[in-house]
C-alpha positions as CSV (number, residue, x, y, z in Angstrom):
1,M,7.5,-0.8,-10.2
2,N,11.1,-1.6,-9.0
3,F,11.7,-0.5,-5.5
4,D,14.8,1.5,-6.2
5,F,13.0,3.3,-9.0
6,F,10.1,4.0,-6.6
7,L,12.5,5.4,-4.0
8,Q,14.1,7.8,-6.5
9,S,10.6,8.9,-7.6
10,I,9.1,9.3,-4.2
11,S,12.0,11.5,-3.1
12,K,10.6,14.1,-5.6
13,I,7.2,14.0,-3.8
14,K,8.6,16.0,-1.0
15,N,8.8,19.1,-3.1
16,I,5.5,19.1,-4.8
17,P,2.2,20.4,-3.5
18,L,-0.4,18.1,-2.2
19,P,-3.4,17.6,-4.6
20,A,-5.7,17.4,-1.4
21,E,-9.3,17.7,-2.3
22,S,-8.8,17.5,-6.1
23,A,-7.7,14.0,-5.4
24,H,-10.0,13.2,-2.6
25,F,-13.2,14.1,-4.4
26,K,-12.4,11.7,-7.2
27,M,-13.4,8.9,-4.8
28,V,-16.6,10.3,-3.1
29,P,-20.2,10.6,-4.1
30,T,-20.9,14.0,-5.8
31,F,-23.0,15.3,-2.8
32,R,-20.2,14.8,-0.2
33,K,-19.3,18.6,-0.3
34,A,-23.0,19.5,0.5
35,F,-23.1,16.9,3.3
36,L,-19.9,18.1,4.9
37,S,-21.3,21.7,5.0
38,Q,-24.0,20.4,7.4
39,Q,-21.3,18.8,9.7
40,E,-19.6,22.1,10.7
41,E,-20.4,21.9,14.4
42,A,-19.4,18.3,14.7
43,I,-16.2,18.9,12.8
44,K,-15.1,21.5,15.4
45,K,-15.1,18.6,18.0
46,A,-13.4,16.0,15.8
47,K,-11.0,13.6,17.2
48,H,-7.6,12.9,15.6
49,A,-6.0,9.7,14.1
50,G,-2.8,8.9,12.3
51,V,-2.4,6.1,9.6
52,L,0.6,4.9,7.7
53,A,0.9,4.1,3.9
54,L,4.0,1.8,4.1
55,F,5.8,0.9,1.0
56,Y,8.5,-1.8,0.8
57,P,10.0,-4.3,-1.6
58,N,8.9,-7.8,-2.1
59,E,11.2,-10.8,-2.8
60,L,11.5,-9.7,-6.4
61,Q,12.3,-6.2,-5.4
62,E,8.9,-4.9,-6.7
63,T,7.2,-2.2,-4.8
64,Q,4.2,-3.2,-2.5
65,F,2.2,-1.4,0.3
66,V,0.2,-2.8,3.1
67,L,-3.5,-2.5,4.0
68,I,-5.5,-4.2,6.7
69,L,-9.0,-5.8,6.8
70,R,-10.5,-4.9,10.2
71,K,-12.4,-7.4,12.3
72,T,-16.2,-7.6,12.3
73,Y,-17.4,-5.7,15.2
74,K,-20.2,-3.3,16.4
75,G,-18.8,-0.2,14.9
76,V,-18.9,2.1,11.9
77,H,-15.6,0.7,10.4
78,S,-16.4,-3.0,10.9
79,A,-15.0,-5.2,8.3
80,Q,-13.5,-2.3,6.3
81,V,-10.2,-2.2,4.6
82,G,-7.9,0.6,5.6
83,F,-4.3,1.6,6.4
84,P,-2.7,0.6,9.6
85,G,-3.3,3.2,12.2
86,G,-5.6,4.6,14.9
87,K,-6.5,7.5,17.3
88,L,-4.1,9.9,18.9
89,E,-3.3,8.8,22.4
90,K,-2.1,11.0,25.4
91,Q,1.4,9.4,25.2
92,D,1.9,10.2,21.5
93,K,4.0,13.3,20.9
94,S,2.6,13.7,17.3
95,L,0.2,12.2,14.9
96,M,3.2,10.8,13.0
97,E,4.1,9.0,16.2
98,T,0.6,7.8,16.5
99,A,0.7,6.3,12.9
100,L,4.0,4.6,13.7
101,R,2.8,3.2,17.0
102,E,-0.4,1.9,15.7
103,T,1.4,0.3,12.7
104,Y,3.6,-1.6,15.0
105,E,0.7,-2.7,17.2
106,E,-1.6,-3.8,14.3
107,V,0.9,-5.4,11.8
108,G,4.2,-5.8,13.8
109,V,6.4,-3.4,11.8
110,P,9.1,-1.9,14.2
111,T,9.0,1.9,14.3
112,D,12.8,2.2,13.7
113,S,12.5,0.4,10.4
114,V,10.2,3.0,8.8
115,Q,11.4,6.2,7.2
116,I,8.6,8.8,6.9
117,F,8.7,10.7,3.6
118,K,5.7,13.1,3.7
119,A,2.6,13.9,5.6
120,L,-0.6,13.8,3.3
121,S,-3.8,15.8,3.4
122,K,-6.1,15.1,6.3
123,V,-9.4,13.4,5.6
124,Y,-12.5,13.9,7.8
125,I,-14.7,10.8,8.5
126,P,-18.3,11.8,9.4
127,P,-19.6,8.6,10.9
128,S,-16.8,8.5,13.6
129,N,-16.2,12.3,13.7
130,F,-12.4,11.8,13.2
131,Y,-9.8,13.8,11.3
132,V,-7.4,11.2,9.9
133,Y,-3.8,12.3,9.1
134,P,-2.0,10.0,6.7
135,F,1.8,9.6,6.2
136,I,3.9,8.0,3.6
137,G,6.7,5.8,4.8
138,T,9.2,3.2,3.5
139,S,10.8,0.1,4.8
140,M,13.9,-0.9,3.0
141,H,13.1,-4.6,3.6
142,K,10.0,-6.6,3.4
143,P,8.5,-6.6,6.9
144,R,7.7,-9.6,8.9
145,F,4.1,-8.8,9.5
146,V,2.4,-10.0,12.7
147,K,-1.4,-9.1,12.8
148,Q,-3.0,-7.9,15.9
149,E,-5.4,-10.8,16.4
150,D,-8.2,-8.8,18.3
151,E,-8.4,-6.0,15.7
152,V,-7.0,-7.2,12.4
153,E,-8.8,-9.9,10.4
154,D,-6.2,-10.0,7.5
155,I,-3.1,-8.3,6.2
156,I,-3.4,-7.2,2.4
157,E,-0.2,-6.7,0.5
158,V,-0.8,-4.7,-2.7
159,D,1.4,-4.5,-5.7
160,L,2.0,-0.8,-6.5
161,D,1.6,-1.5,-10.3
162,V,-1.8,-3.2,-9.6
163,F,-3.0,-0.2,-7.7
164,L,-1.8,2.4,-10.3
165,D,-3.5,0.5,-13.1
166,E,-6.8,2.3,-14.1
167,K,-8.5,-1.1,-14.1
168,A,-8.3,-1.0,-10.3
169,L,-10.9,1.8,-10.3
170,I,-14.6,0.6,-10.0
171,E,-18.0,1.9,-8.8
172,K,-19.8,0.0,-6.1
173,K,-23.2,0.4,-4.5
174,I,-22.5,0.7,-0.8
175,K,-24.4,1.8,2.4
176,T,-22.8,5.0,3.6
177,S,-23.4,7.6,6.2
178,Y,-24.8,9.7,3.4
179,S,-27.4,7.3,2.1
180,A,-28.9,3.9,2.7
181,A,-27.2,2.7,-0.6
182,T,-25.4,4.8,-3.2
183,N,-22.9,4.2,-6.0
184,V,-19.4,5.2,-4.8
185,P,-16.0,5.2,-6.5
186,A,-13.7,2.6,-5.1
187,F,-10.5,0.6,-5.7
188,L,-10.6,-3.2,-6.3
189,L,-7.4,-4.4,-4.6
190,N,-6.6,-8.1,-4.1
191,G,-10.4,-8.8,-4.3
192,H,-11.3,-6.2,-1.7
193,V,-13.4,-3.2,-2.3
194,V,-11.6,-0.2,-0.8
195,W,-13.8,2.9,-0.5
196,G,-14.4,6.0,1.7
197,A,-11.6,7.7,3.5
198,T,-9.0,5.1,2.6
199,A,-9.8,5.4,-1.1
200,M,-9.5,9.2,-0.7
201,M,-6.1,8.9,0.8
202,L,-5.1,6.3,-1.8
203,S,-6.3,8.7,-4.5
204,E,-4.0,11.5,-3.3
205,I,-1.0,9.0,-3.2
206,K,-1.9,8.0,-6.7
207,D,-1.9,11.5,-8.0
208,L,1.4,12.2,-6.3
209,I,3.2,9.1,-7.7
210,K,1.8,9.7,-11.2
211,A,3.2,13.3,-11.0
212,V,6.7,12.1,-10.6
213,V,7.0,8.9,-12.6
């Protein structure tokens, strides 16, 4: 999708309601609702994080967005694909500021080069007990990405048209917090399986874009 056309389309997104759970639940096992109903006490104490879905033009003026592959470590999100972002810190004035700060730290995109268009629906992540707040933003030029070596294994630049193609939707057997191994909906992007909370956020983005183009 041409970036100028994308910008014209995304401006319409500001004025339409978020699909929220109707989009999220396309990308989760059928028993997630029942599972979450058992997490009510934990959810009350959930921490908060902000992430950024950053869109920008490539050299051909086609629209791309950036994901990151996290390092392998002893943690629940080890070696997973996600948006740049992280937890709310004391110095952050808002979760949007968190998303922008973490994007700069993780992939080197200066805060003042990003325009935030819309806040998306929050997503709860049971294994880490976080509510994640995603934001859609744009950069008018292709960023010069610099990965944070101690946290980011790889920077993944995804073509928007590839993401919007229904062929990107797959089902994969994965070990989750719900089950030892279960089939979950996922996106296959640049050879990476993207599932869980990131897939839920992507699903909402996809529904929003499809509603205006």
